[in-house]
ZADO-1210 file (C-alpha; in nm, 4 decimals, padded with zeros to 6 digits):
<atoms>
<atom x="12.7858" y="14.4366" z="08.6274" code="UNK" pos="1"/>
<atom x="13.0588" y="14.3424" z="08.8770" code="UNK" pos="2"/>
<atom x="13.3721" y="14.1378" z="08.8264" code="UNK" pos="3"/>
<atom x="13.3812" y="13.9545" z="09.1588" code="UNK" pos="4"/>
<atom x="13.7436" y="13.8533" z="09.1323" code="UNK" pos="5"/>
<atom x="13.8388" y="14.2226" z="09.1255" code="UNK" pos="6"/>
<atom x="13.6498" y="14.3093" z="09.4439" code="UNK" pos="7"/>
<atom x="13.8018" y="14.3161" z="09.7887" code="UNK" pos="8"/>
<atom x="13.5489" y="14.2265" z="10.0621" code="UNK" pos="9"/>
<atom x="13.5701" y="14.5807" z="10.1989" code="UNK" pos="10"/>
<atom x="13.4719" y="14.7184" z="09.8586" code="UNK" pos="11"/>
<atom x="13.1849" y="14.4729" z="09.8309" code="UNK" pos="12"/>
<atom x="13.0569" y="14.5686" z="10.1738" code="UNK" pos="13"/>
<atom x="13.0916" y="14.9378" z="10.0905" code="UNK" pos="14"/>
<atom x="12.8780" y="14.8964" z="09.7794" code="UNK" pos="15"/>
<atom x="12.6195" y="14.7006" z="09.9796" code="UNK" pos="16"/>
<atom x="12.5935" y="14.9845" z="10.2304" code="UNK" pos="17"/>
<atom x="12.5694" y="15.2436" z="09.9551" code="UNK" pos="18"/>
<atom x="12.2877" y="15.0498" z="09.7856" code="UNK" pos="19"/>
<atom x="12.1007" y="15.0240" z="10.1146" code="UNK" pos="20"/>
<atom x="12.0781" y="15.4033" z="10.1221" code="UNK" pos="21"/>
<atom x="11.9869" y="15.4544" z="09.7568" code="UNK" pos="22"/>
<atom x="11.6170" y="15.4198" z="09.6937" code="UNK" pos="23"/>
<atom x="11.4362" y="15.4644" z="09.3637" code="UNK" pos="24"/>
<atom x="11.7078" y="15.6361" z="09.1618" code="UNK" pos="25"/>
<atom x="11.5349" y="15.5647" z="08.8302" code="UNK" pos="26"/>
<atom x="11.8698" y="15.4782" z="08.6736" code="UNK" pos="27"/>
<atom x="11.9372" y="15.1792" z="08.4519" code="UNK" pos="28"/>
<atom x="12.1803" y="14.9145" z="08.5895" code="UNK" pos="29"/>
<atom x="12.4962" y="15.0598" z="08.4338" code="UNK" pos="30"/>
<atom x="12.4082" y="15.4158" z="08.5326" code="UNK" pos="31"/>
<atom x="12.3426" y="15.2834" z="08.8826" code="UNK" pos="32"/>
<atom x="12.6886" y="15.1270" z="08.8873" code="UNK" pos="33"/>
<atom x="12.8378" y="15.4619" z="08.7883" code="UNK" pos="34"/>
<atom x="12.6523" y="15.6383" z="09.0683" code="UNK" pos="35"/>
<atom x="12.7509" y="15.3794" z="09.3296" code="UNK" pos="36"/>
<atom x="13.1170" y="15.3963" z="09.2391" code="UNK" pos="37"/>
<atom x="13.1160" y="15.7760" z="09.2379" code="UNK" pos="38"/>
<atom x="12.9713" y="15.7702" z="09.5885" code="UNK" pos="39"/>
<atom x="13.2250" y="15.5067" z="09.6913" code="UNK" pos="40"/>
<atom x="13.5115" y="15.7157" z="09.5511" code="UNK" pos="41"/>
<atom x="13.3958" y="16.0387" z="09.7137" code="UNK" pos="42"/>
<atom x="13.2173" y="15.9215" z="10.0287" code="UNK" pos="43"/>
<atom x="12.9488" y="16.1708" z="09.9319" code="UNK" pos="44"/>
<atom x="12.5834" y="16.0852" z="09.8738" code="UNK" pos="45"/>
<atom x="12.5331" y="16.4472" z="09.7704" code="UNK" pos="46"/>
<atom x="12.6684" y="16.3520" z="09.4295" code="UNK" pos="47"/>
<atom x="12.3462" y="16.1728" z="09.3360" code="UNK" pos="48"/>
<atom x="12.1389" y="16.4791" z="09.2330" code="UNK" pos="49"/>
<atom x="12.4366" y="16.6252" z="09.0454" code="UNK" pos="50"/>
<atom x="12.5003" y="16.3279" z="08.8157" code="UNK" pos="51"/>
<atom x="12.3975" y="16.3774" z="08.4536" code="UNK" pos="52"/>
<atom x="12.3952" y="16.1395" z="08.1564" code="UNK" pos="53"/>
<atom x="12.3213" y="16.2252" z="07.7969" code="UNK" pos="54"/>
<atom x="12.0859" y="15.9741" z="07.6357" code="UNK" pos="55"/>
<atom x="12.2622" y="15.6404" z="07.5874" code="UNK" pos="56"/>
<atom x="12.5973" y="15.7709" z="07.7131" code="UNK" pos="57"/>
<atom x="12.6941" y="15.4586" z="07.9082" code="UNK" pos="58"/>
<atom x="12.6062" y="15.2269" z="07.6206" code="UNK" pos="59"/>
<atom x="12.8094" y="15.4369" z="07.3784" code="UNK" pos="60"/>
<atom x="13.1105" y="15.4275" z="07.6086" code="UNK" pos="61"/>
<atom x="13.0715" y="15.0544" z="07.6606" code="UNK" pos="62"/>
<atom x="13.0587" y="14.9911" z="07.2872" code="UNK" pos="63"/>
<atom x="13.3660" y="15.2045" z="07.2240" code="UNK" pos="64"/>
<atom x="13.5691" y="15.0180" z="07.4856" code="UNK" pos="65"/>
<atom x="13.4670" y="14.6805" z="07.3417" code="UNK" pos="66"/>
<atom x="13.6039" y="14.7978" z="07.0063" code="UNK" pos="67"/>
<atom x="13.9360" y="14.9046" z="07.1538" code="UNK" pos="68"/>
<atom x="13.8902" y="15.2780" z="07.1894" code="UNK" pos="69"/>
<atom x="14.1715" y="15.4804" z="07.3410" code="UNK" pos="70"/>
<atom x="14.1087" y="15.6492" z="07.6768" code="UNK" pos="71"/>
<atom x="14.2439" y="16.0060" z="07.6854" code="UNK" pos="72"/>
<atom x="14.2664" y="16.1961" z="08.0131" code="UNK" pos="73"/>
<atom x="14.3545" y="16.5521" z="08.1078" code="UNK" pos="74"/>
<atom x="14.6110" y="16.4593" z="08.3728" code="UNK" pos="75"/>
<atom x="14.8643" y="16.1935" z="08.4644" code="UNK" pos="76"/>
<atom x="14.6734" y="16.1425" z="08.7900" code="UNK" pos="77"/>
<atom x="14.3581" y="16.0363" z="08.6063" code="UNK" pos="78"/>
<atom x="14.5575" y="15.8100" z="08.3768" code="UNK" pos="79"/>
<atom x="14.7269" y="15.6449" z="08.6736" code="UNK" pos="80"/>
<atom x="14.3879" y="15.5746" z="08.8311" code="UNK" pos="81"/>
<atom x="14.2550" y="15.4117" z="08.5132" code="UNK" pos="82"/>
<atom x="14.5536" y="15.2114" z="08.3890" code="UNK" pos="83"/>
<atom x="14.5338" y="14.9254" z="08.6428" code="UNK" pos="84"/>
<atom x="14.1703" y="14.8538" z="08.5568" code="UNK" pos="85"/>
<atom x="14.2402" y="14.8942" z="08.1851" code="UNK" pos="86"/>
<atom x="14.5149" y="14.6333" z="08.2117" code="UNK" pos="87"/>
<atom x="14.2890" y="14.3864" z="08.3947" code="UNK" pos="88"/>
<atom x="13.9920" y="14.4216" z="08.1623" code="UNK" pos="89"/>
<atom x="14.1339" y="14.4183" z="07.8120" code="UNK" pos="90"/>
<atom x="14.4458" y="14.6331" z="07.8087" code="UNK" pos="91"/>
<atom x="14.2810" y="14.9468" z="07.6700" code="UNK" pos="92"/>
<atom x="14.5335" y="15.2155" z="07.5867" code="UNK" pos="93"/>
<atom x="14.5355" y="15.5093" z="07.8286" code="UNK" pos="94"/>
<atom x="14.7116" y="15.8374" z="07.7544" code="UNK" pos="95"/>
<atom x="14.6952" y="16.1934" z="07.8853" code="UNK" pos="96"/>
<atom x="14.7129" y="16.5245" z="07.7042" code="UNK" pos="97"/>
<atom x="15.0233" y="16.6385" z="07.8931" code="UNK" pos="98"/>
<atom x="15.2193" y="16.3989" z="07.6700" code="UNK" pos="99"/>
<atom x="15.1596" y="16.6541" z="07.3954" code="UNK" pos="100"/>
<atom x="15.1778" y="16.9719" z="07.6034" code="UNK" pos="101"/>
<atom x="15.4842" y="17.1950" z="07.5660" code="UNK" pos="102"/>
<atom x="15.6861" y="17.2745" z="07.8747" code="UNK" pos="103"/>
<atom x="15.6345" y="17.6488" z="07.8365" code="UNK" pos="104"/>
<atom x="15.3754" y="17.8227" z="08.0486" code="UNK" pos="105"/>
<atom x="15.0990" y="17.9936" z="07.8502" code="UNK" pos="106"/>
<atom x="14.9603" y="18.3021" z="08.0238" code="UNK" pos="107"/>
<atom x="14.6466" y="18.3146" z="07.8076" code="UNK" pos="108"/>
<atom x="14.5591" y="17.9467" z="07.8445" code="UNK" pos="109"/>
<atom x="14.6860" y="17.6284" z="08.0132" code="UNK" pos="110"/>
<atom x="14.9199" y="17.3443" z="07.9260" code="UNK" pos="111"/>
<atom x="14.6294" y="17.1005" z="07.9369" code="UNK" pos="112"/>
<atom x="14.4304" y="17.3081" z="07.6866" code="UNK" pos="113"/>
<atom x="14.7249" y="17.3258" z="07.4479" code="UNK" pos="114"/>
<atom x="14.7926" y="16.9581" z="07.5045" code="UNK" pos="115"/>
<atom x="14.4310" y="16.8737" z="07.4235" code="UNK" pos="116"/>
<atom x="14.4462" y="17.0679" z="07.0978" code="UNK" pos="117"/>
<atom x="14.7692" y="16.9003" z="06.9888" code="UNK" pos="118"/>
<atom x="14.6590" y="16.5554" z="07.1037" code="UNK" pos="119"/>
<atom x="14.3272" y="16.5754" z="06.9223" code="UNK" pos="120"/>
<atom x="14.4884" y="16.6971" z="06.6015" code="UNK" pos="121"/>
<atom x="14.7169" y="16.3942" z="06.6054" code="UNK" pos="122"/>
<atom x="14.4752" y="16.1321" z="06.7335" code="UNK" pos="123"/>
<atom x="14.1895" y="16.2293" z="06.5035" code="UNK" pos="124"/>
<atom x="14.4011" y="16.1157" z="06.2102" code="UNK" pos="125"/>
<atom x="14.4368" y="15.7676" z="06.3582" code="UNK" pos="126"/>
<atom x="14.1127" y="15.6426" z="06.5053" code="UNK" pos="127"/>
<atom x="13.8408" y="15.4663" z="06.3146" code="UNK" pos="128"/>
<atom x="13.4832" y="15.5966" z="06.3097" code="UNK" pos="129"/>
<atom x="13.3691" y="15.3311" z="06.5598" code="UNK" pos="130"/>
<atom x="13.6785" y="15.3613" z="06.7802" code="UNK" pos="131"/>
<atom x="13.6720" y="15.7263" z="06.8776" code="UNK" pos="132"/>
<atom x="13.8418" y="15.7881" z="07.2120" code="UNK" pos="133"/>
<atom x="13.6730" y="15.8243" z="07.5457" code="UNK" pos="134"/>
<atom x="13.7887" y="16.1512" z="07.7015" code="UNK" pos="135"/>
<atom x="13.7998" y="16.1800" z="08.0807" code="UNK" pos="136"/>
<atom x="13.8335" y="16.5293" z="08.2256" code="UNK" pos="137"/>
<atom x="13.8766" y="16.5378" z="08.6025" code="UNK" pos="138"/>
<atom x="14.0750" y="16.8547" z="08.6615" code="UNK" pos="139"/>
<atom x="14.0999" y="17.0971" z="08.3709" code="UNK" pos="140"/>
<atom x="13.7962" y="17.2924" z="08.2480" code="UNK" pos="141"/>
<atom x="14.0158" y="17.4599" z="07.9865" code="UNK" pos="142"/>
<atom x="14.1021" y="17.1226" z="07.8349" code="UNK" pos="143"/>
<atom x="13.7314" y="17.0419" z="07.8171" code="UNK" pos="144"/>
<atom x="13.6504" y="17.3748" z="07.6527" code="UNK" pos="145"/>
<atom x="13.9384" y="17.3309" z="07.4072" code="UNK" pos="146"/>
<atom x="13.7991" y="16.9937" z="07.2991" code="UNK" pos="147"/>
<atom x="13.4453" y="17.1291" z="07.2646" code="UNK" pos="148"/>
<atom x="13.5730" y="17.4168" z="07.0517" code="UNK" pos="149"/>
<atom x="13.7643" y="17.1810" z="06.8236" code="UNK" pos="150"/>
<atom x="13.4545" y="16.9675" z="06.7696" code="UNK" pos="151"/>
<atom x="13.2383" y="17.2742" z="06.7070" code="UNK" pos="152"/>
<atom x="13.4806" y="17.3717" z="06.4296" code="UNK" pos="153"/>
<atom x="13.4520" y="17.0345" z="06.2588" code="UNK" pos="154"/>
<atom x="13.6988" y="16.8052" z="06.4337" code="UNK" pos="155"/>
<atom x="13.5767" y="16.4486" z="06.4985" code="UNK" pos="156"/>
<atom x="13.3830" y="16.4087" z="06.8216" code="UNK" pos="157"/>
<atom x="13.4930" y="16.1636" z="07.0911" code="UNK" pos="158"/>
<atom x="13.2707" y="15.8662" z="07.1578" code="UNK" pos="159"/>
<atom x="13.2080" y="15.9866" z="07.5142" code="UNK" pos="160"/>
<atom x="13.3219" y="16.2699" z="07.7396" code="UNK" pos="161"/>
<atom x="13.3399" y="16.2157" z="08.1142" code="UNK" pos="162"/>
<atom x="13.3263" y="16.5828" z="08.2098" code="UNK" pos="163"/>
<atom x="13.4085" y="16.6278" z="08.5768" code="UNK" pos="164"/>
<atom x="13.6536" y="16.9167" z="08.6093" code="UNK" pos="165"/>
<atom x="13.6760" y="17.0453" z="08.9644" code="UNK" pos="166"/>
<atom x="13.7118" y="17.3953" z="09.1053" code="UNK" pos="167"/>
<atom x="13.5811" y="17.7466" z="09.0706" code="UNK" pos="168"/>
<atom x="13.7315" y="17.9094" z="08.7598" code="UNK" pos="169"/>
<atom x="13.5684" y="17.8137" z="08.4268" code="UNK" pos="170"/>
<atom x="13.4325" y="17.4907" z="08.5767" code="UNK" pos="171"/>
<atom x="13.0628" y="17.5786" z="08.5663" code="UNK" pos="172"/>
<atom x="13.1015" y="17.7335" z="08.2220" code="UNK" pos="173"/>
<atom x="13.2784" y="17.4287" z="08.0802" code="UNK" pos="174"/>
<atom x="13.0146" y="17.1909" z="08.2137" code="UNK" pos="175"/>
<atom x="12.7356" y="17.4056" z="08.0751" code="UNK" pos="176"/>
<atom x="12.9039" y="17.4020" z="07.7334" code="UNK" pos="177"/>
<atom x="12.9326" y="17.0249" z="07.7539" code="UNK" pos="178"/>
<atom x="12.5678" y="16.9791" z="07.8478" code="UNK" pos="179"/>
<atom x="12.4635" y="17.1963" z="07.5524" code="UNK" pos="180"/>
<atom x="12.7079" y="17.0437" z="07.3023" code="UNK" pos="181"/>
<atom x="12.4927" y="16.7557" z="07.1826" code="UNK" pos="182"/>
<atom x="12.7819" y="16.5159" z="07.2466" code="UNK" pos="183"/>
<atom x="12.7696" y="16.2001" z="07.4539" code="UNK" pos="184"/>
<atom x="12.8644" y="16.2823" z="07.8115" code="UNK" pos="185"/>
<atom x="12.8567" y="16.1870" z="08.1765" code="UNK" pos="186"/>
<atom x="12.9040" y="16.4850" z="08.4057" code="UNK" pos="187"/>
<atom x="12.8554" y="16.6301" z="08.7521" code="UNK" pos="188"/>
<atom x="12.6812" y="16.9639" z="08.7878" code="UNK" pos="189"/>
<atom x="12.8409" y="17.2305" z="09.0037" code="UNK" pos="190"/>
<atom x="13.1981" y="17.2655" z="09.1219" code="UNK" pos="191"/>
<atom x="13.2565" y="16.9062" z="09.2288" code="UNK" pos="192"/>
<atom x="13.4681" y="16.6644" z="09.0302" code="UNK" pos="193"/>
<atom x="13.8273" y="16.5499" z="09.0260" code="UNK" pos="194"/>
<atom x="14.0603" y="16.2941" z="08.8699" code="UNK" pos="195"/>
<atom x="13.9453" y="16.0180" z="09.1032" code="UNK" pos="196"/>
<atom x="13.5794" y="16.0659" z="09.0188" code="UNK" pos="197"/>
<atom x="13.6358" y="16.0854" z="08.6429" code="UNK" pos="198"/>
<atom x="13.8508" y="15.7726" z="08.6658" code="UNK" pos="199"/>
<atom x="13.5854" y="15.5870" z="08.8654" code="UNK" pos="200"/>
<atom x="13.3363" y="15.6400" z="08.5825" code="UNK" pos="201"/>
<atom x="13.5772" y="15.5068" z="08.3208" code="UNK" pos="202"/>
<atom x="13.6692" y="15.2139" z="08.5439" code="UNK" pos="203"/>
<atom x="13.3011" y="15.1261" z="08.5828" code="UNK" pos="204"/>
<atom x="13.2650" y="15.1130" z="08.2060" code="UNK" pos="205"/>
<atom x="13.5826" y="14.9060" z="08.1740" code="UNK" pos="206"/>
<atom x="13.4516" y="14.6511" z="08.4215" code="UNK" pos="207"/>
<atom x="13.1198" y="14.6333" z="08.2401" code="UNK" pos="208"/>
<atom x="13.2887" y="14.5895" z="07.9013" code="UNK" pos="209"/>
<atom x="13.4931" y="14.2989" z="08.0420" code="UNK" pos="210"/>
<atom x="13.1855" y="14.1353" z="08.1937" code="UNK" pos="211"/>
<atom x="12.9874" y="14.1664" z="07.8735" code="UNK" pos="212"/>
<atom x="13.2653" y="14.0017" z="07.6765" code="UNK" pos="213"/>
<atom x="13.2984" y="13.7034" z="07.9124" code="UNK" pos="214"/>
</atoms>
C-alpha cells in the first residue's frame, strides 16, 4: 500500500520499527496502514486499542477518492496537512468548514459547527451520489455533531467520516453519536485525536487510492 517515491528513509525505518512491535492486530492491510500511520504521527502505541472502523469504511473511502470526492475538514490545520498528499496523488480538492463560517462568535455553539451546517447545505447540492465528500474531524466535536444532526434530519450522508476530535468537552459524546449513527467512519475512542491524526488517516487513503490506480 506504500508509494515508495513518497517515503523518506527515516519514515520507512519508522514504519519498520512500528511493524516490529505490532503483532496479530487482526486488521486487513489497509486498516493496518491506517494504524501504523496513526502511531507514526502520534508516537503512541496506545492508540491501537482505541482505533475503530465501521464495516468496510476504508474501502468506501478509497472508492470515493478514486471517483474524485471532495475532502472536507473542520480546520485549516487539517486541510494544510492533507493538501500536499492530495496534490501528489490525484489533486483531490480539500476544503475546510471555516470557509463558510461567519466571523461572529456564537455563544451557544461554535464557528466550526455553523460552518459545517452552511458548508453541507451548499455542498450537498453539488456532489453526485457516488462522490460524496470524505469529512475529517480532528478538532471540533461540535462540527461532528452538527453534521450527524443534519444527516439524521435527511441531509445526504458523507461517504466516510474520520471522527477524531480531541479534548474533554463534547468529545466523548460526539464519538459515541458517530459510532451509533450507522454511517461509515474511522474513529478513536476516548479523548485522543487531533488534526494531525485525522489527516494521517486521509493521507493513508490517498496514498492507497494512487497506488491502486497505477
